[in-house]
Backbone as a ProteinNet text record, in pm:
[ID]
protein_1_A
[PRIMARY]
XXXXXXXXXXXXXXXXXXXXXXXXXXXXXXXXXXXXXXXXXXXXXXXXXXXXXXXXXXXXXXXXXXXXXXXXXXXXXXXXXXXXXXXXXXXXXX
[TERTIARY]
2065.3	2040.9	2171.6	2168.1	2287.5	2253.3	2352.8	2336.3	2405.4	2339.5	2400.1	2409	2528.6	2549.4	2562.3	2479.2	2482.8	2544	2661.8	2727.2	2677	2642.1	2589.8	2688.8	2727.4	2815.3	2726.4	2722	2634	2664.2	2784.9	2822.8	2780.5	2749.6	2712.3	2607	2483.5	2375.4	2344.8	2342.8	2309.6	2164.5	2074.7	1931.5	1895.8	1974.1	1948.4	1966.6	2072.1	2095.8	1988	1945.7	1840.6	1712.1	1676.3	1554.1	1565.9	1683.2	1703.7	1696.2	1754	1750.9	1608.8	1522.6	1383	1317	1368.6	1340.4	1203.9	1126.5	993.5	1001.2	1091.1	1102.1	1146.2	1238.4	1287.4	1173.9	1096.6	985.8	879.7	847.2	746.4	787.9	918.5	969.8	988.3	945.8	955.1	1086	1164	1291.5	1278.6	1391.5	1398.6	1474.9	1438.5	1504.2	1532.4	1654.7	1689.7	1665.9	1613.9	1587.8	1613	1660.1	1687.5	1558.9	1556.2	1448.7	1514.5	1438.6	1494.4	1608.5	1601.1	1697.6	1781.3	1722.5	1791.6	1755.1	1814.9	1773.5	1661.3	1561.8	1452.9	1474.1	1402	1405.3	1263.6	1244.3	1109.9	1088	961.6	919.8	771.3	719.5	576.9	502.7	426.3	356.2	249.3	207.8	106.7	167.9	300.2	371.5	430.9	370.9	419.2	566.4	612.5	752.7	846.3	805.8	886.9	893	780.8	779.2	866.5	862.6	946.5	1094.3	1130.1	1269.6	1313.7	1222.2	1256.4	1288	1202.3	1227.2	1360.9	1391	1516.7	1636.9	1629.6	1742.6	1775	1672.2	1692.4	1701.7	1687.9	1683.2	1577.3	1464.3	1355.8	1264.4	1226.9	1133.4	999.6	940.7	815.3	699.1	711.4	603.4	622.2	720.8	746.6	692.5	572.6	506.5	579.8	555.5	612.4	517.1	571.3	490.8	458.8	334.2	292.7	251.3	311.8	274.3	184.5	78.4	-12.1	-18.9	-43.6	-45	-180.9	-285.6	-421	-501.3	-585.1	-659.6	-747	-790.2	-869.1	-787.5	-655.7	-568.8	-569.5	-623.9	-628.1	-706.4	-803.7	-884.6	-806.3	-694.8	-608.8	-515.7	-489	-387	-439.5	-565.2	-619.9	-740.8	-743.3	-858.1	-972.5	-937.7	-1038.8	-1003.7	-1102	-1080.4	-1192.2	-1154.4	-1253.7	-1325.1	-1452.4	-1531.4	-1466.3	-1414.2	-1349.7	-1228.2	-1160.1	-1045.4	-1092.5	-1199.3	-1252.7	-1299.7	-1358.1	-1401.1	-1282.7	-1171.7	-1052.1	-990.6	-993.1	-932	-1015.5	-1145.8	-1232.9	-1307.4
-1270.8	-1308.1	-1349.5	-1457	-1498.1	-1515.9	-1503.5	-1516.4	-1643	-1716.7	-1835.3	-1812.5	-1826.4	-1809.3	-1946.5	-1972.7	-2099.7	-2076.5	-2130.8	-2115.4	-2224.8	-2183.7	-2276.3	-2284.9	-2406	-2429.7	-2457.6	-2368.4	-2389.3	-2516.8	-2568.1	-2691.3	-2816.2	-2800.9	-2915.6	-2869.3	-2858.9	-2805.2	-2898.9	-2842.3	-2915.8	-2884.5	-2978.8	-2954.5	-2929.4	-2985.4	-2959.9	-2811.3	-2753	-2610.3	-2526.9	-2568.2	-2495.7	-2495.7	-2610.9	-2617.8	-2531.1	-2532.9	-2451	-2303.4	-2267.9	-2128.6	-2083.2	-2174.6	-2139.8	-2081.7	-2116.7	-2049.9	-2071.4	-2162.2	-2182.2	-2215.8	-2303.4	-2343.1	-2225.9	-2146.6	-2030.9	-1933.1	-1904.5	-1810.8	-1866.3	-1994.6	-2055.9	-2052.7	-2055.1	-2052.6	-1910.9	-1811.7	-1673.1	-1605.4	-1667.6	-1609.2	-1512.8	-1452.6	-1358.1	-1419.7	-1380.4	-1428.4	-1310.6	-1302.3	-1199.1	-1255.9	-1169.8	-1214.3	-1098.9	-1131.3	-1024.8	-973.6	-843.4	-782.7	-718.7	-639.1	-576.8	-481.1	-417	-310.9	-335.6	-395.2	-415.2	-552.7	-586.3	-708.1	-673.3	-759.2	-741.3	-829.6	-800	-880.2	-927	-1057.8	-1112.3	-1190.2	-1195.2	-1269.3	-1299.2	-1374.9	-1404.4	-1279.3	-1220	-1095.1	-1112.4	-1235	-1259.7	-1292.2	-1287.2	-1314.6	-1183.4	-1124.3	-994.9	-996.7	-1107.2	-1114.6	-1116.2	-1185	-1188.6	-1049.4	-979.5	-843.5	-750	-768.3	-685.5	-707.2	-830.4	-859.1	-779.9	-756.9	-677.5	-534.4	-477.2	-340.7	-332.7	-434	-435.6	-450.3	-544.7	-571.6	-451.4	-381.1	-267.4	-134	-140.4	-17.9	76.2	17.1	87.4	153.1	277.7	342.3	267.4	256.5	182	245.4	373	438.4	426	348.4	323.5	184.5	176.1	45.9	-48.7	-176.9	-280.9	-310.2	-356.4	-402.3	-549.2	-586.8	-726.3	-779	-890.2	-957.9	-1075.9	-1094.6	-1206.4	-1295.5	-1422.9	-1520.4	-1528.2	-1501.9	-1514.2	-1391.3	-1343.6	-1221	-1233.9	-1353.5	-1372.5	-1343.5	-1353.1	-1329.4	-1184.5	-1094.8	-954.7	-937.7	-1025	-1016.2	-1057.2	-1126	-1164.7	-1052	-958.8	-857.1	-714.1	-693.2	-556.6	-546.3	-439.9	-416.6	-351.5	-253.7	-180.1	-186.2	-218.8	-226	-146.6	-44.2	36.4	-47.5	-16.3	-89	-81.3	34.6	48.8	-44.6	-64.1	-155.1	-296.7	-338.2	-471.9	-489.9	-384.8	-392.2	-413.5	-349.4	-365.1	-504.8	-555.8	-685.8	-800.1	-791.9	-902.8	-868.3
473.7	336.9	272.3	193.9	121.6	-25.2	-107.7	-251.7	-298.2	-383.7	-443.1	-592.7	-648.4	-792	-854.8	-954.2	-1025.4	-1162.6	-1184.1	-1314.8	-1407.7	-1529.2	-1629	-1745	-1779	-1893.6	-2014.5	-2113.4	-2229.3	-2307.1	-2294.1	-2364.7	-2289.2	-2161.5	-2078.6	-1977.2	-2023.3	-1941.1	-1823.4	-1705	-1583.4	-1548.5	-1575.3	-1554.7	-1408.3	-1317.6	-1175.1	-1145.3	-1199.8	-1179.2	-1247.3	-1365	-1437.1	-1354.2	-1301	-1219.5	-1094.6	-1035	-915.9	-951.8	-1064.3	-1107.9	-1138.6	-1173.2	-1199.8	-1075.5	-960.3	-834.5	-772.9	-821.3	-763.1	-615.1	-578.8	-437.9	-351.5	-402.1	-325.8	-300.1	-402.7	-388.7	-294.5	-309.2	-222.4	-76.5	-51	86.6	140	62.4	108.2	73.9	-14.4	-53.2	-169.8	-204.4	-316.2	-432.1	-552.7	-673	-765	-814.5	-912.9	-1052	-1141	-1277.9	-1374.5	-1494.8	-1591.8	-1656.6	-1683.9	-1762.4	-1885.1	-1958.6	-2079	-2045.9	-1930.4	-1899.6	-1774.5	-1672.7	-1545	-1489.8	-1378.2	-1308.6	-1211.9	-1204.6	-1111	-989.7	-885.2	-764.6	-738.9	-736.7	-724.6	-597.1	-556.6	-438	-451.2	-357.4	-352.4	-306.7	-395.5	-364.6	-257.4	-231.2	-129.3	7	14.5	138.9	190.6	294.4	343.9	386.9	444.6	486.6	365.6	260.7	138.7	76	73.7	18.5	102.2	233.1	321.2	290.2	250.3	215.6	92.8	-0.7	-119.2	-77	7.2	55	127	208.7	283.6	189.6	97.7	8.3	-80.4	-124	-213.9	-140	-7.9	71.1	11.9	-21.7	-89.4	13.5	-6.7	85.8	88.3	205.2	218.9	144.3	108.2	33.2	-118.6	-161.1	-303.7	-336.8	-395.2	-412.3	-506.1	-484.9	-569.8	-685.3	-795.2	-908.6	-884.9	-909	-893.8	-1030.3	-1070.5	-1194.7	-1159	-1235.4	-1210	-1333.9	-1309.7	-1418.9	-1487.7	-1412.7	-1466.1	-1425.7	-1514.3	-1484.8	-1360.3	-1325.4	-1203.5	-1077.8	-1089	-973.5	-927.1	-1008.3	-966.7	-836.7	-814.8	-693.7	-569	-588.6	-476	-433.5	-524.8	-496.7	-490.5	-526.4	-527.6	-435.2	-355.5	-266.8	-342.1	-424.7	-499.7	-647.8	-728.8	-873.1	-939.5	-1014.5	-1084.5	-1190.5	-1212.3	-1311.7	-1450.3	-1485.8	-1616.7	-1628.5	-1517.1	-1516.3	-1543.2	-1475.4	-1497.2	-1640.8	-1698.9	-1838	-1931.6	-1902	-1984.7	-1969.4	-1847.7	-1820.9	-1877.7	-1854	-1892.3	-2019
[MASK]
++++++++++++++++++++++++++++++++++++++++++++++++++++++++++++++++++++++++++++++++++++++++++++++

């Protein structure tokens, strides 16, 4: 794994770097992307790609029994990431 740091000059924005930092291509290719949250930096990957998820566990030296958080863009996507969904949960979502 290698890290690439993209420096951004606020006085002269480089849109190529901004697009690269958006990381869609990296995630689609099974890579990892660091992103800021309110308190710490997060490490993101394609949650539907088992190899990408394994990279998160490896990079963070995270125990395999410590589950990852999955963010979804649309409420219908819950069916892609959950095996069992309680009826009360579906009532809250929909």
